[in-house]
C-alpha positions in Angstrom: 4.4 -28.3 -24.0 6.9 -26.6 -21.9 6.3 -25.9 -18.2 6.2 -22.1 -19.3 3.8 -22.6 -21.9 1.5 -24.6 -19.5 1.8 -22.0 -16.3 1.2 -19.4 -19.1 -1.8 -20.8 -20.3 -3.3 -21.6 -16.7 -2.9 -17.7 -15.7 -4.4 -16.6 -18.6 -7.3 -19.0 -18.3 -7.8 -17.4 -14.7 -8.8 -14.1 -16.2 -7.5 -12.1 -13.3 -4.3 -10.7 -14.7 -6.3 -7.7 -17.1 -9.5 -6.2 -17.7 -12.5 -6.3 -15.4 -13.4 -8.9 -13.4 -16.5 -10.2 -11.2 -15.6 -10.3 -7.8 -16.8 -13.4 -5.3 -14.7 -12.9 -2.1 -17.0 -12.2 0.9 -16.5 -9.5 3.7 -14.6 -12.0 6.2 -12.2 -13.2 3.1 -11.6 -9.4 2.2 -11.0 -8.5 5.7 -8.4 -11.4 6.3 -6.3 -10.3 3.2 -6.0 -6.7 4.1 -5.5 -7.7 7.8 -2.5 -9.6 6.7 -1.4 -7.0 4.0 -0.5 -4.4 6.7 0.9 -6.6 9.6 4.0 -5.8 7.9 7.8 -4.9 9.2 7.7 -1.8 7.3 4.3 -0.5 9.3 5.6 -2.1 12.1 9.0 -0.2 12.2 7.1 2.8 11.2 6.1 2.9 15.0 9.5 2.7 16.0 10.2 6.1 14.5 7.9 8.0 17.2 9.2 7.3 20.3 10.7 8.8 22.4 10.4 12.1 20.2 6.7 12.1 20.8 4.9 10.9 24.2 3.7 7.3 24.0 0.1 8.1 24.8 -0.1 11.0 22.3 1.5 8.4 19.6 -1.1 5.6 20.1 -3.7 8.5 19.7 -2.4 9.9 16.7 -1.7 6.3 15.2 -5.5 5.6 15.4 -6.8 9.0 14.0 -4.0 9.1 10.9 -4.9 5.3 10.1 -8.9 5.9 10.3 -8.7 9.2 8.0 -6.5 7.4 5.6 -8.5 4.5 5.4 -11.7 6.5 4.3 -9.8 7.4 1.0 -8.5 3.5 0.7 -12.3 2.7 1.0 -13.7 4.9 -1.6 -11.1 3.9 -4.1 -11.6 0.4 -3.4 -15.2 0.6 -3.7 -14.7 2.0 -7.2 -12.7 -1.1 -7.8 -15.4 -3.2 -6.9 -18.3 -1.5 -8.6 -16.3 -1.8 -12.4 -13.9 -4.7 -11.9 -10.9 -2.6 -12.7 -7.7 -2.3 -10.6 -6.4 1.0 -9.2 -4.4 2.5 -12.1 -6.7 1.2 -14.7 -9.3 3.5 -13.0 -7.0 6.3 -13.5 -8.2 6.3 -17.1 -11.5 8.2 -15.8 -9.9 11.4 -15.0 -6.4 11.5 -16.3 -7.7 10.1 -19.9 -6.6 6.6 -21.7 -3.0 7.9 -22.1 -2.7 10.2 -19.4 -3.2 7.4 -17.1 0.3 6.2 -17.9 1.8 9.0 -15.7 0.2 7.7 -12.7 0.9 4.2 -13.7 4.5 4.7 -14.0 4.7 6.6 -10.8 3.1 3.3 -9.1 5.4 0.9 -10.7 8.4 2.9 -9.4 6.7 3.1 -6.1 5.6 -0.7 -5.3 8.9 -1.6 -6.7 10.9 0.7 -3.9 8.3 -1.1 -1.4 9.5 -4.5 -2.4 13.1 -3.6 -2.3 13.0 -2.4 1.3 10.5 -5.1 2.5 13.1 -7.8 1.1 15.9 -6.1 2.7 14.3 -6.2 6.3 13.2 -9.8 5.5 16.7 -10.6 4.8 18.0 -8.9 7.9 15.5 -10.8 10.2 16.2 -14.1 8.3 20.0 -13.6 8.7 19.5 -13.0 12.1 18.0 -16.3 12.8 20.6 -18.3 10.7 23.6 -16.4 12.3 22.1 -17.5 16.0 22.2 -21.3 14.9 25.0 -21.5 12.5 27.2 -18.5 12.7 26.7 -17.9 8.8 26.0 -14.2 8.0 24.8 -12.7 4.9 21.9 -10.3 4.7 22.2 -9.7 1.2 22.2 -13.4 0.3 18.9 -13.8 2.7 17.3 -10.6 1.1 17.7 -11.9 -2.5 16.2 -15.6 -1.2 13.2 -14.0 0.4 12.4 -11.8 -2.7 12.6 -14.8 -4.8 9.9 -16.6 -2.6 7.9 -13.8 -3.2 8.1 -13.9 -7.0 7.1 -17.3 -6.7 4.2 -16.6 -5.0 3.0 -13.4 -6.8 3.5 -15.4 -10.2 0.2 -17.3 -9.0 -2.0 -14.4 -9.0 -4.7 -13.3 -6.8 -5.4 -16.6 -5.4 -2.2 -17.5 -4.3 -2.1 -14.7 -2.1 -5.1 -15.3 -0.7 -4.5 -18.8 0.4 -1.7 -17.6 2.4 -2.1 -14.6 4.0 -5.1 -15.6 6.3 -2.4 -17.9 7.9 0.3 -15.3 8.1 -1.9 -12.9 9.9 -2.9 -15.5 12.4 0.5 -16.3 13.3 1.8 -12.5 13.3 -1.2 -11.6 15.5 -0.2 -14.3 18.0 3.4 -13.1 18.1 2.0 -9.4 18.2 0.2 -10.5 21.3 3.5 -12.1 22.6 5.1 -8.8 22.4 2.4 -6.8 24.0 2.1 -9.6 26.9 6.1 -9.3 27.6 6.2 -5.6 27.6 3.3 -4.6 29.9 4.3 -7.7 32.1 7.7 -5.8 32.5 6.5 -2.3 32.7 3.2 -0.7 33.6 1.4 1.6 30.8 2.2 4.3 33.5 6.0 3.8 32.8 5.6 3.8 29.2 3.8 7.0 29.3 6.3 8.5 31.5 9.0 7.7 28.7 11.1 11.0 28.3 11.5 12.6 25.3 14.5 13.5 23.3 16.3 16.8 23.6 16.0 17.7 19.8 13.3 15.8 18.7 12.9 15.0 14.8 9.4 13.9 14.9 6.5 16.4 16.0 3.2 15.3 16.6 1.9 16.9 13.2 4.8 15.3 11.5 4.1 11.9 12.9 0.7 12.1 12.0 1.5 13.0 8.3 3.5 9.8 8.3 0.7 7.6 9.8 -1.6 9.0 6.9 1.2 8.8 4.3 1.4 5.1 5.1 -2.5 4.4 4.4 -2.1 6.6 0.6 1.0 4.0 0.1 -1.5 1.1 0.3 -4.4 2.9 -1.6 -2.5 2.5 -4.9 -3.5 -1.3 -4.2 -7.0 -1.1 -2.8 -8.9 -1.2 -6.0 -6.4 -4.1 -7.2 -7.9 -6.4 -4.5 -11.2 -4.8 -3.6 -12.1 -5.7 -7.3 -12.4 -9.3 -6.1 -15.0 -8.3 -3.4 -18.7 -9.9 -4.1 -20.2 -6.8 -3.0 -19.4 -2.9 -2.4 -20.2 -3.1 0.8 -18.3 -6.3 1.9 -15.3 -4.9 0.4 -15.5 -1.9 2.0 -16.0 -3.5 5.5 -13.4 -6.0 4.8 -10.8 -3.4 3.6 -11.6 -0.8 5.8 -11.5 -2.7 9.2 -8.8 -5.1 8.0 -6.6 -2.2 7.0 -7.3 -0.2 10.4 -6.8 -3.3 12.5 -3.7 -4.1 10.8 -2.1 -0.7 10.6 -3.0 0.2 14.2 -1.8 -3.3 15.5 1.5 -3.0 13.9 2.3 0.2 14.5 1.5 0.1 18.0 3.9 -3.2 18.3 6.6 -1.3 16.8 5.9 2.1 19.1 5.6 -0.4 22.2 8.6 -2.6 21.2 10.8 0.5 21.1 9.4 2.0 24.2 10.5 -1.5 25.9 14.1 -0.9 24.6 13.9 2.3 26.1 12.7 1.2 29.3 15.1 -1.2 29.5 18.0 1.0 29.0 18.8 0.0 25.5 19.5 2.5 22.7 16.0 3.3 20.4 17.7 2.9 17.0 14.4 3.4 14.9 13.5 1.7 11.7 16.1 -0.9 12.7 14.6 -4.8 13.0 17.6 -6.2 15.1 16.9 -3.1 17.6 13.5 -5.0 18.6 14.5 -8.3 17.4 17.1 -8.7 20.4 14.9 -8.1 23.3 12.4 -10.0 22.0 13.9 -13.0 20.6 14.1 -15.0 17.2 10.2 -15.3 17.6 10.0 -11.8 16.4 12.5 -12.3 13.6 10.2 -14.7 12.2 6.9 -12.4 12.5 9.0 -10.0 10.5 9.9 -12.5 8.0 6.4 -13.9 7.8 4.8 -10.5 7.4 7.2 -9.7 4.3 6.2 -12.9 2.5 2.9 -11.7 2.5 3.1 -8.4 1.9 5.7 -8.4 -0.9 3.8 -11.1 -2.6 0.7 -8.4 -2.9 3.3 -5.5 -3.8 4.7 -7.7 -6.8 1.1 -8.7 -7.7 0.0 -5.0 -7.7 3.2 -4.3 -9.9 2.2 -6.8 -12.4 -1.4 -6.0 -12.5 -0.4 -2.4 -13.5 1.6 -3.4 -16.4 -0.9 -5.6 -17.9 -3.6 -2.9 -17.6 -1.7 -0.2 -18.7 -3.7 0.4 -22.0 -6.9 -1.1 -22.9 -6.9 -3.4 -25.6 -3.3 -4.5 -25.6 -2.9 -7.7 -23.4 0.3 -8.1 -22.0 1.4 -11.5 -20.5 1.1 -11.9 -17.2 3.6 -14.2 -16.5 6.5 -12.7 -18.7 5.9 -9.1 -16.8 6.0 -10.9 -13.7 9.3 -12.8 -14.4 10.8 -9.5 -15.6 9.6 -7.2 -12.7 10.3 -10.1 -9.9 14.0 -10.1 -11.8 14.3 -6.4 -11.1 12.8 -6.8 -7.7 15.3 -9.4 -6.8 18.4 -7.4 -8.1 17.1 -4.1 -6.4 16.8 -6.1 -2.9 20.6 -6.1 -2.6 21.0 -2.1 -2.4 20.6 -1.7 1.7 21.4 2.1 1.6 17.6 2.8 0.6 17.1 1.7 4.1 18.2 4.8 5.3 15.6 6.7 3.0 12.6 5.3 4.1 10.7 8.8 5.8 11.8 10.4 2.6 10.2 7.6 0.6 7.2 7.7 2.3 6.6 11.4 2.1 7.6 11.3 -1.8 4.4 8.5 -2.1 2.3 11.0 -0.3 3.2 13.9 -2.5 2.5 11.8 -5.7 -0.6 10.3 -4.6 -2.7 12.1 -2.5 -3.6 14.5 -5.0 -4.5 11.5 -7.4 -6.8 10.0 -5.0 -8.3 13.6 -4.5 -8.8 13.5 -8.3 -10.3 10.0 -8.6 -12.6 10.6 -5.9 -13.9 14.1 -7.5 -14.0 12.3 -10.8 -16.1 9.0 -9.9 -18.3 10.2 -6.9 -19.0 13.9 -7.9 -18.6 14.3 -11.9 -19.3 10.7 -13.1 -21.8 10.1 -10.4 -20.9 6.7 -9.5 -21.0 5.8 -13.2 -17.8 4.9 -15.8 -19.3 3.7 -19.3 -17.4 1.0 -21.1 -15.7 3.8 -23.1 -13.0 3.1 -20.2 -12.2 -0.3 -22.0 -11.8 1.6 -25.2 -7.8 1.7 -26.8 -8.9 5.2 -28.6 -12.2 7.5 -28.5 -14.9 7.7 -26.1 -15.7 10.0 -23.4 -12.0 9.1 -21.8 -10.2 10.4 -25.1 -10.2 13.7 -24.0 -7.2 15.9 -26.0 -5.1 13.1 -27.6 -6.0 10.8 -24.9 -5.0 13.2 -22.0 -7.3 15.0 -19.7 -4.9 18.1 -19.0 -7.3 19.4 -16.4 -6.4 16.4 -14.3 -2.7 16.4 -14.9 -2.5 20.2 -14.3 -4.2 19.8 -10.8 -2.3 16.6 -10.1 1.3 19.0 -10.8 0.0 21.6 -8.6 -0.6 19.5 -5.6 2.2 17.2 -5.8 4.3 20.3 -6.1 2.8 22.0 -3.0 3.0 18.5 -1.0 6.8 19.0 -1.6 6.9 22.6 -0.6 4.9 22.1 2.3 7.0 19.4 3.4 10.4 20.3 2.9 10.6 24.3 1.5 7.9 25.7 4.1 6.9 22.8 6.7 3.8 22.9 8.1 3.2 22.0 11.5 0.5 19.3 10.8 2.2 18.1 7.6 1.5 18.0 3.8 -1.0 15.1 3.0 -4.0 16.6 3.7 -3.3 20.1 2.5 -2.2 19.0 -0.6 -5.2 16.6 -0.8 -7.8 19.6 0.0 -6.2 21.6 -2.4 -6.2 19.2 -5.4 -9.7 18.1 -4.5 -11.0 21.5 -5.0 -9.0 22.7 -7.6 -9.8 19.8 -9.9 -13.7 20.0 -8.6 -13.9 23.7 -9.8 -12.1 23.4 -13.1 -14.1 20.3 -14.2 -17.7 21.1 -12.7 -18.7 23.0 -16.1 -18.2 19.2 -17.5 -20.3 17.2 -15.0 -23.0 14.8 -16.3 -26.3 16.4 -16.7 -29.5 14.8 -15.8 -29.8 11.5 -13.9 -26.7 9.2 -14.3 -26.7 6.2 -16.6 -27.2 2.9 -15.7 -23.8 1.6 -14.9 -23.6 -2.2 -15.1 -20.3 -3.9 -14.0 -17.9 -3.5 -16.5 -17.2 -7.1 -16.4 -20.6 -8.0 -18.3 -19.6 -5.5 -20.7 -16.5 -7.1 -21.8 -18.3 -10.4 -21.9 -20.9 -9.2 -23.9 -18.2 -8.1 -26.2 
């Protein structure tokens, strides 16, 4: 038997790549996975966008507020994954229909691929910094490809491989973050950070900044059920993901804001979303932190892409290994297109516009309309209560289109002072609830066993 066949058989036997699974992870293990997940360079560099446009003290407050609000959505979606055993995009079959769910799944695949490219580029830049300092050789593109290749290898081994390496990466990155804070605040006082003068024509307002922080949480919610379905209990998954995501995001963004503030106070040029800007004052150790963070997080991203593909249609089992190799190859090739780094803010706004309405619809459907009960019909390839009209729930699709269109208008055509994510979420929530309320399940909800039990019974 070939190496490919042996590896494919091993992955198939693990039973974590398709269909519902019964979780075994404790809340502490879930916390460590989510803690490591967002201790990542993109989140850190997002923090560099806000200073000095917004006062440092206000930046810290908005980071906490936006993260906590976003984490509430992440936890609610993740809890559905724990209760059912299904990943996020498979759960969209409930409100969107068996075939309609392919729309958000396709959008999710494109967005996750974009995340993998951006993070691989930033890892390549960081690794290039270290190697160039030692040897004089410089090629960010080559190192980006190398980093993403390692990520794909890690992702091929599924959630078990991710779970093993993430806690170790988290511990190292937290230690390096502590080093950054100690260096910054032993050189300058908190009062000096608070007194950093603003820019003459700021791009970021407090409202826009809050929207970007919230959009970061929305971008991670696409993976919430993918990983929370491995939690042993709903409560444990909620605590682990909520606390882990909040701590990691607040820490990473605060490190970024503090690092760029340190650059400003030291007389440097505050070039936002450029890893070398903050690597220079803090040295190679900071570059190591960026590299490790990408190894941890991009592994989750690639695994999330594969999970989306293999769970796209019930009843059709797509090989995990073949999907991982194909998507991994695309992610490696895309890591060479460095021009994407200039579009990161637009990328985040696009994610928010597409998925804030999706999650509003999912929350309404599961918690209010279905009353926390998805039946085994969600595992059927055709027919059943999630077939709707030809496999598509046009009320959900229409509500999504309205919410996404409003998010775009409020972000680019008539910008709102407090951002577009919250308004588009609220409008979609109310619209879908109002249009779907007549079809709400009457009487006591049916018993909803874990869907892994249903799959086993079959």
